[in-house]
N, C-alpha and C positions, 0 to 999 in steps of 0.2 A: 710526223717521227722522221719524214721523208729526209728529214734535213740532219737528223744523226745516225741513221743508217742506210748504208749502201750494199750491196749485195756484190761479192766480187766479180757475177760474169758481168754487171755494168760499167765494172771500174776501166780507165783507159792502163794502154801498157804502163803508161807514166806512174799512175797511181797506184797500181801493182805493184812496180817496183818501190814505191814510199812504203806500202806496207810492209813489202817483205824484210824490207830494213828494218822498219818500227818493229813488226815480229822480232827477228833474230836479237834486238835490241834488250827485249821484255823477255826474250828464254833466256836472255843473259843473266839476269839478276841473280843472285845469291839470294835460297831463303836465309830471312832473318830467324837466329834464336831470340827464344821466348824466353824473358827472366822475370824474376818479381820484384819489389820494391827495392829490396836489399842487395840484386843485382846477380841473384845465383840464377843458373840455370832452373826452369821448369822443365822436370821429367812426371811422365806420366807412367799408369800405372806398374809396367813393364822394368819402369826405370831408365826408359832412352828417352833423350831429350827429345822437346817440343821445335818445331819447325813452323814458320811462316811463310806465305808470300806477303811480300812488302808490299809496302800501299806509296801509293806515288801523288806528292801534292802537286795536282796540275796547275793549283790556283797561282803558287808561291815559283813553278817554273814557268808561267804564262806572267805574272805578276812581274 
C-alpha cells in the first residue's frame, strides 16, 4: 500500500503544492441533485431535496 498511500509529512514541498491544488479543485465540486428515472428531484421524509457527492470517473480522465 505504500504505492497508493503517502503521508503528508513525507511529501516534498512540490508534492504538497500539488495536493493543495487538487484538494481545492475537488472542494469546488457542486453536489449533485438526486433524481428518479423520470428526472424528478428525490426528497427525504421532510421534503428536503437530496444531494450527493459527485463521483469522478478516473478511468475516463486517464484514458
